[in-house]
C-alpha positions in Angstrom: 101.5 36.1 -126.6 98.4 38.0 -125.7 98.5 41.0 -123.3 96.0 42.8 -121.1 95.7 45.8 -118.9 96.3 44.9 -115.2 93.3 46.2 -113.3 93.4 50.0 -113.1 97.2 50.3 -113.3 97.6 50.9 -117.0 100.4 48.3 -117.2 100.2 45.8 -120.0 101.0 42.4 -118.8 101.1 38.9 -120.6 98.0 36.8 -120.2 100.3 34.2 -118.5 102.2 35.3 -115.4 105.3 33.1 -114.5 105.1 32.1 -110.8 108.6 31.7 -109.4 107.9 29.6 -106.3 109.7 26.7 -108.0 112.9 28.7 -108.4 115.4 28.8 -105.5 116.8 26.0 -103.5 115.9 22.3 -103.2 116.9 22.6 -99.5 113.7 24.7 -99.0 111.4 22.1 -100.8 112.6 19.0 -102.7 110.9 19.8 -106.0 112.4 23.4 -106.3 115.0 24.1 -109.1 118.4 25.5 -108.5 120.0 28.6 -110.3 120.7 27.4 -113.8 117.6 25.4 -114.4 115.5 28.3 -113.0 117.1 30.9 -115.2 116.7 28.6 -118.2 112.9 28.8 -117.7 112.9 32.6 -117.0 114.8 33.1 -120.3 112.4 31.1 -122.2 109.5 32.9 -120.7 110.9 36.2 -121.9 111.5 34.6 -125.4 107.8 33.6 -125.5 106.7 37.1 -124.6 105.9 36.6 -121.0 106.7 39.9 -119.2 104.9 39.2 -116.0 106.8 37.6 -113.0 105.5 36.8 -109.5 107.6 35.9 -106.6 107.8 36.4 -102.8 110.4 36.9 -100.2 109.5 33.6 -98.4 110.2 31.4 -101.6 113.4 29.6 -100.8 114.0 32.3 -98.1 114.8 35.0 -100.7 116.6 32.9 -103.2 113.6 33.0 -105.7 113.9 36.9 -105.7 117.6 36.8 -106.1 117.4 34.3 -109.1 114.7 36.3 -110.8 116.6 39.4 -110.3 119.8 38.0 -111.8 117.9 36.3 -114.8 116.3 39.8 -115.7 119.6 41.7 -115.5 119.7 43.9 -118.6 116.0 43.3 -119.4 114.3 44.6 -116.1 112.6 47.4 -118.0 110.8 44.8 -120.2 109.4 43.0 -117.2 106.5 43.6 -114.7 107.8 42.2 -111.5 105.5 41.4 -108.5 106.7 40.1 -105.1 105.1 39.6 -101.7 105.8 39.9 -98.0 104.2 38.7 -94.8 105.5 35.4 -93.6 108.4 35.4 -91.0 111.7 35.3 -92.8 113.9 34.7 -89.7 112.7 32.4 -86.9 114.6 34.4 -84.3 113.2 37.8 -85.5 109.3 38.3 -84.9 109.5 41.5 -86.8 110.7 39.8 -89.9 107.1 38.9 -90.7 103.6 40.5 -90.5 102.5 43.8 -91.9 103.6 46.3 -89.3 105.4 49.4 -90.7 108.8 48.0 -89.5 108.2 44.7 -91.2 107.1 46.2 -94.4 110.0 48.7 -94.7 112.7 46.2 -93.7 111.4 43.3 -95.7 110.7 45.5 -98.8 114.2 46.8 -98.7 115.5 43.3 -98.6 113.4 42.3 -101.6 114.5 45.3 -103.7 118.1 44.4 -103.0 117.7 40.7 -104.0 115.8 41.7 -107.0 118.2 44.4 -107.9 115.4 46.8 -108.5 115.1 50.4 -107.3 111.3 50.1 -107.8 109.2 47.0 -107.7 106.2 47.1 -110.0 103.7 45.4 -107.7 104.1 44.7 -104.1 101.6 42.5 -102.2 100.9 41.6 -98.7 100.9 37.7 -98.8 98.2 37.3 -96.2 96.0 39.3 -93.9 97.7 40.4 -90.6 95.2 40.1 -87.8 97.7 41.7 -85.4 98.2 45.1 -87.3 95.3 47.5 -88.1 94.8 47.7 -91.8 95.2 51.5 -91.7 98.8 51.1 -90.4 99.6 48.6 -93.2 98.1 50.8 -95.9 99.9 53.9 -94.7 103.2 52.1 -94.9 102.4 50.8 -98.3 101.3 54.2 -99.4 104.6 55.7 -98.2 106.5 53.0 -100.2 104.8 54.2 -103.3 105.5 57.8 -102.6 109.2 57.1 -102.1 109.4 55.4 -105.4 110.1 52.0 -103.9 106.8 50.5 -105.2 104.7 51.4 -108.2 101.5 49.7 -107.2 100.2 47.7 -104.4 98.0 44.5 -104.5 96.6 42.0 -102.1 96.5 38.2 -101.8 94.2 35.7 -100.4 91.8 37.1 -97.7 88.1 37.3 -97.0 86.1 39.6 -99.2 84.9 41.7 -96.3 88.6 42.3 -95.4 89.4 43.4 -98.9 86.4 45.7 -99.0 87.5 47.2 -95.7 91.0 47.7 -97.2 89.6 49.5 -100.3 87.2 51.7 -98.2 90.0 52.6 -95.8 92.2 53.7 -98.7 89.4 55.7 -100.2 88.6 57.3 -96.9 92.2 58.3 -96.0 93.3 59.2 -99.6 95.9 56.3 -99.7 97.0 54.0 -102.5 94.5 51.3 -103.3 95.0 47.6 -103.8 95.1 47.3 -107.6 95.2 43.6 -107.8 94.0 40.4 -106.0 96.0 37.3 -106.0 93.7 34.6 -104.9 93.1 30.8 -104.9 91.0 29.9 -107.9 90.8 27.0 -110.3 88.3 24.4 -111.6 88.2 22.5 -108.5 88.3 25.5 -106.1 85.7 28.1 -107.1 84.6 29.5 -103.8 86.0 32.9 -104.8 83.1 33.3 -107.3 80.7 34.0 -104.4 82.0 37.4 -103.2 85.7 38.1 -103.9 85.6 37.9 -107.7 82.3 40.0 -108.1 83.9 42.6 -105.7 87.0 42.8 -107.8 84.9 43.3 -110.9 82.9 46.0 -109.3 86.1 47.8 -108.2 88.1 47.2 -111.4 90.7 45.2 -109.5 93.0 43.0 -111.6 92.7 39.3 -110.8 95.9 37.0 -110.9 94.9 33.6 -109.5 97.4 31.3 -107.9 97.3 27.5 -108.2 95.4 27.6 -111.6 96.2 23.8 -111.9 95.3 23.1 -108.3 99.0 22.2 -107.4 99.1 19.6 -110.2 95.7 18.0 -109.5 94.4 19.2 -112.8 97.4 18.2 -114.8 97.0 14.4 -114.9 94.4 11.7 -113.9 93.8 11.8 -110.1 95.2 8.2 -109.6 98.5 9.5 -111.0 99.0 12.6 -108.8 101.6 11.0 -106.6 103.7 10.0 -109.5 105.6 13.3 -109.7 108.4 14.6 -107.4 106.1 17.4 -106.1 103.2 14.9 -105.6 105.3 12.6 -103.6 106.8 15.3 -101.4 104.3 18.2 -101.3 102.3 17.9 -98.2 100.5 21.1 -99.0 98.7 19.5 -101.9 96.5 17.7 -99.4 95.6 20.8 -97.4 93.2 21.9 -100.1 89.8 20.3 -100.8 90.5 19.5 -104.4 89.2 15.9 -104.1 86.0 17.1 -102.5 83.0 18.8 -104.0 83.0 16.9 -107.3 86.8 17.3 -107.7 87.4 13.7 -108.9 84.7 14.0 -111.6 86.0 17.3 -112.7 89.5 15.8 -113.1 88.0 13.0 -115.2 86.1 15.6 -117.3 89.3 17.6 -117.9 91.0 14.5 -119.1 88.1 13.8 -121.4 88.0 17.4 -122.9 91.7 17.3 -123.3 91.7 14.1 -125.3 88.9 15.5 -127.5 90.8 18.6 -128.3 94.3 17.0 -128.6 95.5 19.1 -125.6 97.0 18.3 -122.2 94.9 18.4 -119.1 97.0 21.4 -117.8 96.1 23.3 -121.0 92.5 22.7 -120.6 92.5 23.8 -116.9 94.4 26.9 -117.8 92.2 27.6 -120.9 89.2 27.5 -118.6 90.6 30.3 -116.4 91.6 32.3 -119.5 88.0 32.3 -120.6 86.9 34.0 -117.4 86.3 37.7 -117.9 87.4 38.6 -114.4 90.8 36.8 -114.7 93.7 38.9 -116.1 96.6 36.6 -115.8 96.8 33.1 -114.0 100.0 32.6 -112.2 101.6 29.5 -113.7 104.4 27.8 -111.8 106.6 25.2 -113.6 109.8 23.2 -113.3 109.9 22.4 -117.1 110.5 24.4 -120.3 108.2 22.1 -122.1 105.3 22.7 -119.6 106.0 26.5 -119.8 105.5 26.2 -123.7 102.5 24.2 -123.3 101.0 26.8 -120.9 101.5 29.5 -123.5 99.8 27.3 -126.2 96.7 27.2 -123.9 96.0 30.7 -125.1 95.0 29.3 -128.4 92.5 26.7 -127.1 88.9 27.6 -127.6 86.4 26.4 -125.2 82.7 26.6 -126.1 80.1 27.6 -123.8 79.1 23.9 -123.5 82.7 22.9 -122.8 82.9 25.4 -120.0 79.5 24.1 -118.6 80.5 20.5 -118.9 83.7 21.1 -117.0 82.0 23.1 -114.3 78.8 21.0 -113.8 80.1 18.5 -111.1 81.3 21.4 -108.7 80.0 21.5 -105.3 80.8 23.9 -102.5 83.9 23.1 -100.5 85.4 24.6 -97.4 87.3 27.9 -97.9 91.0 27.1 -98.3 94.2 29.1 -99.0 93.7 31.7 -96.2 91.2 30.6 -93.6 
């Protein structure tokens, strides 16, 4: 395993972050794993040297956090655990979502209890809250750090001007800054390269992209996408413009490069991200130990400048997706 410093935090994290959206309950989404299968993958991740785990309170309505906490019992000090809050957790409770002080304090407390952690390493607003002033949100997050409930705060998908406003507000008021950005970024969705990623580089903000394999679109030939359980049931796959802007040709080129290098398509897609200087650790979700092991092996794949250029060349601008 390779490790890197996460933004300005000083924490050393594995270059692969295990995303825990696929752990919890199949009642939430059909492709999600239950307890034993989830814990098997988490245990193997630890054995492989992965120390960075990302979850969220909304994943399986808290079950993902509970499973991760139980799997890390006795080894929590080895792990860097990130979770998120924003989406409403209970339909009959409007204050169980959003980024008000009340929502942050009560949902953070619930996440800490499910994870079995006094202090969460990285706490992230899952999305931008248009109904709460950013100053209010940042003050509540700053208090969480000062109470010892959170070590660092990070952000997730938003417009670059919103992230810049957040950083400026923290600096102006002497509040904790967002240390990381968890954004939507992969070979067939590169709109973040226009503003967000240069901003993160300028501010020394750690970048931990979600959906590095484009919800499976970069893991197999495009005509086979619906062959998996997730492909058959995951309506969110089609909400993103992966098939637009040269996406089909990129998919074909990933397959071609993978064949040339004796690798899987998923490994090539992941290796492309790992070759980007502004990326700290892609968040890799999986429902298979084999796929997890293959993801770690992607660290050994060397892409030449011509390989990278060949993979990128068909890309054309696509509509912003993931937060807009």
